[in-house]
N, C-alpha and C positions, 0 to 999 in steps of 0.2 A: 442353545448356543452361545458360548461366552464371551461376554464382551467389554475386555480389561479398558480401562477409562483413567484420566488423571484428574482429581476433582482439585478444585479450589476450597483451604477454610478459611478465607480472607488473610486480608492486608498482612504481612508479618507474619503468617502461618504458613507452615509447611503444605507444601502439595500432598495427595496422599493418591494411593494407588488404588481400583476400586476394583466392583466384577459389577456392572450393570445388564439391564436386558437390551439386548436390542430394539432399535428405536423403530416401531411404529410408522408405515411409509404413507404419506397425502397421497393424494391422486399425482401431483406433479414432480413428486419425490423421485428420487433413485437414494439406493444402499451403497454405500460406498465401505469399501474397503481400506483405511488408510494405509497407508505405504510411508508419508513423510507430513510434517507438518512444518510453517516457520513460525519466527517470532516477529510480531510488531508493536509500537505502543500501543496498541488501542489494548492488546491483553493485559498490558500491566493495571491500566484504565478501569477496564473493567473489573481485573481484581478486585481494585477496590470499589466497586460499587456494586457487585455482584455477590446474591446470598452464599454462604456457608453449603456445598456441596457443588457446586453449580459447574460444570464443565466448560473450559474458556476454547480458545483456541479458533483464529478466521484466516487459514491458509491451508490448503492439504492437494497433495497428490495419491490419487489412490486407485481402486479397480470396480468401479459397476456388478455388484452380485445381485441384485432385485430393483425393478421399476414399479413407480405407482400403475395405477390406469390410464393415467394422459401420459408418464412421462417419456414412452415409447417416440408420441410424436415429436421430440428434441431432437431426434436421431441416434438417440443413445441404446446399449444393448450390451446386455453381461457381457461380464469378461474385458468391455473397454477401460483404456487407462485416461483419467479424465484430471482437470485440476480447478481448482474453484476455492473463493472466498467464504460462502458463504453467508450468513447473515446475525446480528448479533443480539435477534430478539429470540434464537432459538438456542439449544446447547451444540457446543463450539465442535471442533472435530479432534479433541485432545481426547479422542476414543478410539476404538480398532472399527469400530460399524458406526457409521457416520448416516445422519435423513439430511438431506437436503435437497433444495428444489432445480432442479433440473432446467430451469429458464436460467439458470445464474451459473451454469457449468461449461466448463468448454472442453476437447479433445485437447489431452497432452500436449504438447509438442513432441513429436517424433525425435528429435536429432539430442535433446534432451535427457539426463539421467530423473529420477524420481527427486532428489533432492536439488538440481539447479532447478526444475520446472516448480516447485513447491517454494519456492523465494520469491514467485512470480507475479501471482494471483490478487492479490491486496492491493499491492502498490501500482502494479500497470494499470488496473479500477482506476484508481483514485488520481492517478497522475493522467491519463486518459480524460474523466471527465471533467478534470482541471481543465486542461490547456482546447480541448473545445466540447466540452456541453457547457461550462460558466465562461473561457475565456473565449469563445467560438473561433478559435485561430485555425485556417485555411490552409490547400498547399501553399499559397501564394501569400500568407500574412508577411509582413516587416515588422522593423520594431526593433527594439532590446526588451528582453524578458530577463529580471534577476532572482534566482532563484536559492532563496533561503532554506538552510538546511537540506541545498546539495547532495553531500554524501551520505546521507540517510537511505532508507528503502525506496518511499518516494520518488525524491530527488533524483534516483542512480537513474529512474527508469523514465524520468520529466522529462531530464537532460534530455537524452538517448530519443523520446518519443522527438521534443522540439524541433531537434537538430534533423530527422529522420523526415521526418514529415512536415516545415513548417519555412521559412527562410529568415526566421527569428535569428536574432544575434541575441546568445547567452551565456550571459553573465552569473557563474557560480560564487556563491558566499563558501569558505571553509576556512579554517584555520591552521590547521596539522598538515603537515609534508604530506602523509600518506592520503587526506583526502583530497588535497589539490591533485596529484600528479593521477589519484583513481580518477577525478572528475575530468581531468586533460583526457585520459585515455578513453573516457565514453563520450568525449565527443565537445566540453563549452568551449565556448570561442575563447573566455578569459576565465582565472580565478582570482577571487579578489581575498585577503585575509580580513577578516573582520573583528580582529583583535589589533590592526595599525590601528594609529592614532588617525589618520587622516585616510579612513577606508570611504569614510562615504565623500569625499572630495575625490577617491579615485575610480568610483564608480560614477562620480557627476561627469568625470572627465573622458570616460567610456559613450555618453550618451548625454552630450551638453544642451540637448532642448528638454531632459530629462524620459526617464526613462517610458516605456509603455505599458508594461506589463512585470507584476509580480506577485511570486508563488512565494507561500509564507509556510512553515510547518513549524516556526518556532516565532512563534508574532510578540509574548508579552516583552515587553521595554523597549518596542522597536517602532513604533508609533514614529517618534524624532525622523527615523530614518528614512521611513516610507514617504513622510512629508515634504521632507529635503529635494528626493530624488525622483518621484513622481512627479510624472508634468501635467500640467491639466487635463482633464477627463479621463486619467491614468486608470488602470484596473487594479487590483489586489483579487487573489485565488487563498485563500485559510483555511489550510484543515483540523490546525488544535484549536484550542480555545483563545477567546483575545483578550484574556484580564489584565486589566489597566487601562485599556485602550479605549480612547474617549472617540468614536465611530463620530460623532460629531464635527470632530477637528476637520474631517475631510470634505467638508461642504464646501467647502471655501472654493475649494480644486474642482469641483466636481467630482470628485473621484468616487470610482465605484467599487463596491465591497461585496464579492462571493463568499459563500460557505459553501465548502465543499463535505459533502459524508455520501461515501460510495455505498452506505450501508439505509440511505432514505430510499432507494427505489426498491428494494425485496423486503423493508420492514412496511415500506407505506404501501406498496401494493400497487407502485408507479411505474410503467413502461419496464417490469421484469424483464423483460425478455434482452431487451439493450445490452444488460452484461455479459450472455452468455455471447450475443455477435461479437463484444468488445473482445472479449478471451478467444474464441478463432481468431480475429483480426490480429491479437498479440503471437498467439503460437506461430502463425502462419509466420510472422514476422520475425520470431526466433528463428524459425527451422529454414528461411531465407536468409540468416548473418546478420539480416537490416536492424536485428535488436540482440545484445547479450543479455544474458543472466546475471542477477548480481547478486549470484550465491558466493560469499568470501568467509563462512563458517559451516564444517558440518560435525553435529555431537551425534552418537547412538547409545544406546537405544533411546527409544521415548517412554521415559519414566519419569518419578517426581522429581528425581533428583535434579537430572539435566531439565527440565522444566522449568524450575525455579531458579536454577544456574544462570540459566538465557531469560528468566525474566529480572534477574537482576543485573544483566549483563546493559539489555534494554534500556529498564532504569536511570542507567548511568548517563545514558545521553550523547555517549559518545560511538556507536559502531557507525560503520563505514560498510556498506551494502545487506546483505541478510543473514541471519543465523538458521540455519535448517535444523528438524532432529531427525531422524530415520529409524525405523525399522523397529518391532515388538522382540521382545525378549520370550 
């Protein structure tokens, strides 16, 4: 059986279309025939780090074609549609037939197209873990949450989850009119333009005693902002690199700094099934209308040119919502 795949040849080099062997399955694995993939910043980061010939891609929707010896225990069957983010230490989803651990897979939301569903796994897992595993917010949690990078893929889900599942006030940072409009549609209580000269004061006016929580996907250069607006004993959850940030500076206010990486569980083998459980909850929320998908652009088909163009667009850092590539030639 032919397995078309898109491989990386390294940063600055064009992607290449090749035929690979269909992957062998581990005991917990599903073999999924991929129908759609979406792009995330992690794709561009891994392109810089991965060896030439690597298959990237960490978001997919597809159909189960085969199961490892223990995968059936997770409730999956051949022919079932699923969605997932995969794990960064295994070949990615930019291939037609992909092996993935069943424990980090969820059933595809029935009300969504394959493209709409493909936009959701990685960002939903990251947002969920940030809010509920790291900040430990609950249904009755109050206070103020500032979202940095709010219009991006993770921020777009996190704003919704915070408004649907907690009582916190959400302050989203955005600089463009289309981003601000998008965030208001998603339920943000306030949108502050971080390019305004007085944006720090605007945030402080919204939370005179200091904000309780910050989520950040665009951290470098924001140390003074964090220190200025966070209350003593406030908390930050960061999903990118904190280049140039002096963590010692946060000690005086006893601020808690959390790192979030949704790949830590599957790569480390820690509480792996948690992610499958979260994706089932997310699918239910999408099907009930409590959560809306964040797809904003569809490109067809899945090929080297379209994967490369999506990487270039993501690398610019101005994407609203998610880019999805679907279908094979």
